[in-house]
PLY file of the C-alpha trace (Angstrom):
ply
format ascii 1.0
element vertex 218
property float x
property float y
property float z
element edge 217
property int vertex1
property int vertex2
end_header
-98.82 15.95 -16.74
-96.79 14.74 -13.78
-96.00 11.05 -13.37
-96.43 8.83 -10.32
-94.95 5.38 -9.91
-96.59 3.07 -7.37
-94.37 0.17 -6.33
-96.45 -2.35 -4.39
-96.09 -5.87 -3.05
-94.46 -7.80 -0.25
-96.55 -8.95 2.70
-100.22 -9.33 1.82
-101.52 -8.41 5.29
-100.98 -4.72 4.54
-103.17 -4.98 1.43
-100.74 -3.23 -0.93
-103.15 -3.49 -3.86
-106.30 -2.34 -2.10
-104.66 0.53 -0.26
-102.78 1.93 -3.25
-105.81 1.51 -5.53
-107.77 3.69 -3.13
-105.50 6.64 -3.93
-105.61 6.27 -7.72
-108.69 8.51 -8.20
-107.08 11.25 -6.12
-103.77 11.10 -7.97
-105.50 11.18 -11.34
-107.68 14.10 -10.23
-104.45 15.91 -9.31
-103.20 15.46 -12.85
-100.86 12.51 -12.42
-100.28 9.81 -14.96
-99.89 6.69 -12.81
-97.75 3.63 -13.48
-97.96 0.58 -11.22
-95.13 -1.89 -10.64
-95.49 -5.14 -8.71
-91.84 -6.11 -9.09
-88.87 -4.45 -7.40
-86.97 -4.74 -10.68
-88.51 -1.35 -11.52
-85.88 0.15 -9.22
-83.20 -1.09 -11.61
-84.38 1.52 -14.12
-82.52 4.64 -13.04
-83.78 6.62 -16.03
-87.42 5.85 -15.19
-86.93 6.90 -11.58
-85.20 10.11 -12.64
-88.10 11.21 -14.83
-90.79 10.21 -12.31
-92.26 13.00 -10.19
-93.53 10.84 -7.33
-92.65 7.32 -6.17
-95.14 5.72 -3.78
-93.50 2.75 -2.07
-95.96 0.22 -0.61
-93.84 -2.89 -0.14
-93.69 -4.45 3.32
-90.69 -6.71 3.99
-90.98 -10.06 2.27
-91.00 -11.39 -1.28
-88.12 -9.26 -2.42
-85.37 -6.96 -1.24
-83.95 -3.69 -2.41
-80.47 -4.48 -3.69
-77.72 -1.91 -3.11
-77.93 -0.82 -6.75
-81.70 -0.36 -6.55
-81.36 1.63 -3.34
-78.69 3.75 -4.98
-80.93 4.44 -7.97
-83.84 5.51 -5.75
-81.61 7.67 -3.58
-80.09 9.39 -6.63
-83.50 10.07 -8.12
-84.81 11.63 -4.90
-81.68 13.75 -4.49
-82.32 15.06 -8.00
-85.97 15.95 -7.32
-88.15 12.83 -7.50
-90.61 12.74 -4.59
-90.96 9.69 -2.35
-93.98 8.90 -0.20
-95.64 6.06 1.65
-97.42 4.87 4.74
-97.03 2.29 7.50
-95.06 -0.89 6.78
-95.06 -0.11 3.10
-92.35 2.49 3.64
-90.76 2.03 7.10
-90.83 -1.78 7.28
-89.88 -2.30 3.68
-86.18 -2.91 3.11
-83.11 -3.58 5.24
-80.75 -1.65 2.97
-79.15 1.09 5.07
-79.17 3.61 2.25
-82.95 3.18 1.97
-83.40 3.61 5.74
-81.23 6.72 5.65
-83.43 8.03 2.85
-86.73 7.47 4.65
-85.54 8.53 8.10
-87.23 5.83 10.14
-87.34 2.09 10.74
-90.12 0.01 12.28
-89.11 -1.90 15.42
-92.41 -3.28 16.75
-96.06 -2.45 17.44
-96.66 -3.21 21.12
-100.18 -4.36 21.89
-101.28 -5.00 18.31
-104.47 -2.92 17.78
-104.73 -0.33 20.56
-106.85 2.82 20.91
-104.55 5.84 20.83
-104.33 9.44 19.64
-102.39 10.96 16.77
-101.41 14.48 17.81
-100.25 17.21 15.45
-97.34 19.15 16.92
-98.67 22.65 17.68
-95.59 24.31 16.21
-96.23 22.51 12.88
-100.00 22.98 12.81
-99.76 25.34 9.85
-97.93 22.83 7.63
-100.07 22.15 4.52
-100.11 18.39 5.18
-101.74 18.69 8.61
-103.40 22.12 8.51
-106.81 22.00 10.17
-106.08 18.73 11.98
-105.14 18.70 15.67
-105.82 15.17 16.96
-107.13 11.95 15.42
-108.48 9.07 17.49
-107.28 5.70 16.17
-107.64 2.02 17.01
-104.81 0.34 15.16
-101.14 -0.55 15.41
-98.81 1.92 17.07
-95.36 2.00 15.50
-92.34 2.03 17.79
-89.56 3.40 15.59
-85.92 4.17 15.28
-86.05 7.70 13.91
-83.69 10.22 12.32
-83.61 13.69 13.97
-83.23 15.29 10.55
-86.94 14.69 9.83
-89.53 17.43 10.21
-92.01 15.69 12.52
-95.57 16.87 11.96
-97.50 14.51 14.24
-96.72 12.03 17.00
-98.19 9.25 19.10
-97.39 8.61 22.75
-97.05 5.23 24.44
-98.21 5.57 28.06
-96.80 3.43 30.83
-98.53 0.06 30.46
-98.70 -3.00 32.70
-96.41 -5.75 31.52
-94.43 -3.52 29.15
-90.76 -2.68 29.76
-90.78 1.11 29.35
-91.20 3.00 32.63
-92.30 6.42 31.40
-94.45 7.76 28.54
-92.62 7.63 25.21
-93.49 9.82 22.23
-92.71 8.63 18.71
-92.95 10.40 15.36
-95.93 9.24 13.30
-96.05 11.67 10.36
-92.97 13.42 9.02
-91.33 14.97 5.99
-87.77 15.21 4.78
-85.91 17.34 2.29
-83.36 15.09 0.56
-81.25 17.04 -1.86
-83.78 18.50 -4.31
-86.39 15.86 -3.43
-89.13 15.70 -0.83
-90.13 12.70 1.27
-93.42 12.09 3.10
-93.91 9.28 5.62
-96.93 8.33 7.72
-96.93 5.34 10.03
-100.74 5.13 9.90
-102.22 2.70 7.40
-102.10 -0.93 8.47
-105.13 -1.62 6.27
-107.77 0.24 4.32
-110.01 1.13 7.32
-107.11 3.14 8.79
-106.65 5.07 5.57
-110.40 5.69 5.32
-110.43 7.68 8.58
-111.22 11.12 7.07
-108.29 12.98 8.65
-105.85 10.20 7.76
-107.11 10.09 4.19
-106.73 13.86 3.97
-103.23 14.10 5.39
-102.04 11.14 3.30
-103.39 12.65 0.09
-101.80 15.98 0.97
-98.54 14.18 1.73
-98.47 12.54 -1.69
-98.90 15.80 -3.54
-96.55 17.69 -1.20
-93.76 15.20 -1.89
-94.17 15.21 -5.66
-91.78 17.22 -7.78
0 1
1 2
2 3
3 4
4 5
5 6
6 7
7 8
8 9
9 10
10 11
11 12
12 13
13 14
14 15
15 16
16 17
17 18
18 19
19 20
20 21
21 22
22 23
23 24
24 25
25 26
26 27
27 28
28 29
29 30
30 31
31 32
32 33
33 34
34 35
35 36
36 37
37 38
38 39
39 40
40 41
41 42
42 43
43 44
44 45
45 46
46 47
47 48
48 49
49 50
50 51
51 52
52 53
53 54
54 55
55 56
56 57
57 58
58 59
59 60
60 61
61 62
62 63
63 64
64 65
65 66
66 67
67 68
68 69
69 70
70 71
71 72
72 73
73 74
74 75
75 76
76 77
77 78
78 79
79 80
80 81
81 82
82 83
83 84
84 85
85 86
86 87
87 88
88 89
89 90
90 91
91 92
92 93
93 94
94 95
95 96
96 97
97 98
98 99
99 100
100 101
101 102
102 103
103 104
104 105
105 106
106 107
107 108
108 109
109 110
110 111
111 112
112 113
113 114
114 115
115 116
116 117
117 118
118 119
119 120
120 121
121 122
122 123
123 124
124 125
125 126
126 127
127 128
128 129
129 130
130 131
131 132
132 133
133 134
134 135
135 136
136 137
137 138
138 139
139 140
140 141
141 142
142 143
143 144
144 145
145 146
146 147
147 148
148 149
149 150
150 151
151 152
152 153
153 154
154 155
155 156
156 157
157 158
158 159
159 160
160 161
161 162
162 163
163 164
164 165
165 166
166 167
167 168
168 169
169 170
170 171
171 172
172 173
173 174
174 175
175 176
176 177
177 178
178 179
179 180
180 181
181 182
182 183
183 184
184 185
185 186
186 187
187 188
188 189
189 190
190 191
191 192
192 193
193 194
194 195
195 196
196 197
197 198
198 199
199 200
200 201
201 202
202 203
203 204
204 205
205 206
206 207
207 208
208 209
209 210
210 211
211 212
212 213
213 214
214 215
215 216
216 217
């Protein structure tokens, strides 16, 4: 039986308990034994991280920070084969530690316009990837994440910000929204979709997020 560790907390507006609980049946159906931590002190336990097959980080900035030692422990575990996965602010607006941001490959800057109708588009050249296979576009009405992103990531899907009245950008801008990374022996899955449970209950988003969790696991 593989093991999954869900680390959840931080800002309540992202519903870290409700959103992670919604994936528990899926993980258990996939044969995972799941442990839940609501304290970042779990990242002090390097041995636990090393023997865990999947870490799901759902901790939006606030009520705790990843110390350099904790970031080092997580980084070492992923390099050795532990998978890392997460969605939205729970993974790319989580911690200011630079090692953590290097690990995840993206950092949230802002979400212009708050909730805005927009389209998630799977990159045609990655349409056969198991995380997004069978999905081409998804219509959403939620936050759009403007990111600082690492070119090392394998971007599976994007969103585009069109030119908008009152906004400073003067041409359409496309940002990564779903990506993976190979980090040493470990795999990383990130989706920027998932502000709250209704986002994750969109069938295509639920499907690609579930696939991302199992893809990232050792």
